[in-house]
C-alpha positions as CSV (number, residue, x, y, z in Angstrom):
1,M,7.2,18.7,-15.2
2,W,6.4,15.1,-16.1
3,Y,9.3,12.5,-16.4
4,Y,9.3,9.3,-18.4
5,Q,12.2,6.9,-18.1
6,N,14.1,9.7,-16.3
7,K,13.7,12.2,-19.2
8,E,11.4,15.2,-19.4
9,F,8.1,14.4,-21.3
10,T,6.5,17.1,-23.5
11,S,3.7,17.3,-25.9
12,E,6.0,16.5,-28.7
13,D,6.6,13.1,-27.1
14,I,2.9,12.1,-27.2
15,G,2.8,10.5,-30.6
16,D,-0.2,8.1,-31.0
17,Y,-0.6,7.5,-27.2
18,I,-3.9,8.5,-25.7
19,G,-2.9,8.6,-22.0
20,F,-0.6,7.4,-19.3
21,V,-0.4,5.8,-15.9
22,Y,1.6,7.8,-13.4
23,C,3.0,8.0,-9.9
24,I,3.2,11.3,-8.0
25,T,5.7,11.3,-5.1
26,D,5.5,13.7,-2.1
27,L,9.2,14.4,-1.6
28,S,8.6,15.5,2.1
29,N,7.5,12.0,3.2
30,N,7.9,9.8,0.1
31,K,4.2,9.0,-0.1
32,K,2.9,8.2,-3.5
33,Y,-0.3,8.3,-5.6
34,I,-1.0,6.1,-8.6
35,G,-3.4,7.3,-11.3
36,K,-4.1,7.7,-15.0
37,K,-4.7,10.7,-17.3
38,L,-5.7,11.2,-20.9
39,F,-3.7,13.4,-23.2
40,V,-6.8,14.8,-24.9
41,S,-10.3,15.8,-23.8
42,K,-13.4,15.4,-25.9
43,R,-16.6,17.5,-25.5
44,K,-19.8,17.2,-27.3
45,L,-21.3,20.6,-28.4
46,P,-24.9,21.2,-29.7
47,P,-25.3,21.2,-33.4
48,L,-24.8,24.3,-35.5
49,K,-27.9,26.2,-36.6
50,G,-29.7,24.2,-39.3
51,K,-27.8,21.0,-38.6
52,T,-28.8,17.9,-36.5
53,R,-25.5,16.3,-35.5
54,K,-23.8,17.1,-32.4
55,R,-20.2,18.5,-32.8
56,T,-17.3,16.9,-31.1
57,V,-14.3,19.1,-30.0
58,I,-11.0,17.4,-29.3
59,K,-8.3,19.3,-27.5
60,E,-5.2,18.6,-25.4
61,S,-6.2,18.0,-21.8
62,D,-4.7,19.7,-18.8
63,W,-2.2,16.8,-18.3
64,Q,0.8,19.1,-18.0
65,D,-0.6,20.8,-14.8
66,Y,-2.4,17.7,-13.6
67,F,-1.7,16.4,-10.0
68,G,-4.4,13.7,-9.8
69,S,-8.0,13.5,-8.8
70,S,-7.3,13.2,-5.1
71,D,-8.4,16.1,-3.1
72,L,-5.9,15.3,-0.4
73,V,-2.9,15.3,-3.0
74,N,-4.2,18.5,-4.6
75,S,-4.4,20.3,-1.2
76,L,-1.0,19.2,-0.3
77,V,0.4,20.5,-3.7
78,E,-1.4,23.9,-3.0
79,E,-0.1,23.9,0.6
80,H,3.5,22.8,0.0
81,G,4.2,23.9,-3.7
82,R,4.5,22.0,-6.9
83,E,8.3,21.7,-6.4
84,N,7.8,19.3,-3.5
85,F,6.3,16.6,-5.8
86,K,7.8,14.4,-8.4
87,R,5.6,13.4,-11.3
88,E,6.6,10.2,-13.2
89,I,5.0,8.4,-16.1
90,L,5.0,4.7,-15.6
91,H,3.1,3.5,-18.8
92,L,2.1,5.2,-22.0
93,C,-1.1,3.7,-23.4
94,K,-2.7,3.5,-26.8
95,T,-6.2,2.5,-25.7
96,K,-8.5,3.5,-22.8
97,G,-8.8,-0.2,-21.9
98,E,-5.0,-0.5,-21.7
99,L,-4.9,2.6,-19.6
100,S,-7.5,1.4,-17.1
101,Y,-6.0,-2.1,-16.9
102,L,-2.4,-0.9,-16.3
103,E,-3.6,1.6,-13.7
104,L,-5.4,-1.2,-11.8
105,K,-2.4,-3.4,-12.2
106,E,0.0,-0.9,-10.7
107,Q,-2.5,-0.2,-7.8
108,M,-2.8,-3.9,-7.0
109,D,0.8,-4.8,-7.4
110,R,1.7,-1.9,-5.0
111,E,-1.3,-2.7,-2.6
112,V,-2.1,1.0,-2.6
113,L,-5.2,0.5,-0.3
114,L,-3.4,-1.7,2.3
115,N,-0.1,0.3,2.3
116,D,0.2,3.6,4.3
117,D,3.0,4.7,1.8
118,Y,0.2,5.7,-0.7
119,Y,-2.4,8.4,-0.8
120,N,-4.8,6.3,-2.8
121,N,-8.0,5.5,-0.9
122,I,-10.3,4.2,-3.7
123,I,-9.8,1.8,-6.7
124,Q,-12.6,2.1,-9.3
125,V,-12.4,0.3,-12.6
126,R,-14.4,-1.5,-15.2
127,I,-12.6,-3.5,-18.0
128,H,-13.6,-6.1,-20.4
129,G,-11.2,-8.7,-21.9
130,S,-11.7,-7.2,-25.4
131,H,-10.3,-3.9,-24.0
132,V,-6.9,-5.3,-23.3
133,K,-6.3,-7.5,-26.4
134,S,-3.0,-5.7,-27.1
135,L,-1.7,-6.7,-23.7
136,R,-2.3,-10.4,-24.0
137,K,0.6,-12.7,-24.2
138,T,0.6,-15.0,-27.1
139,T,1.9,-18.6,-26.6
């Protein structure tokens, strides 16, 4: 189960958000993992017979069962059980740029690569200023 602001978060709560930044906490040692996840997945399929355009299939992603892209975290979940991990949504995002920026901000603010309290061992992001227009502060 995912939690957002201390309440259970379900598919009905998604609204017009495309994804979220999350924190997974290992309850046995209080170590954390910061990441991001999209609510939907898009796949391109070949065109139908007699057509030329590829088809796009959009469906809800595996976000409800997701425990991050870290092989270490996933192996710990398998070894110790899902009930030993708390999954918390930190930010709900409306664009991919916002999603990437807020994930990076959380990772940098928490110094996840310098701090042994986190399982994160890589930060990889590419963001342009136009991707985060909605986050800019107006003066």
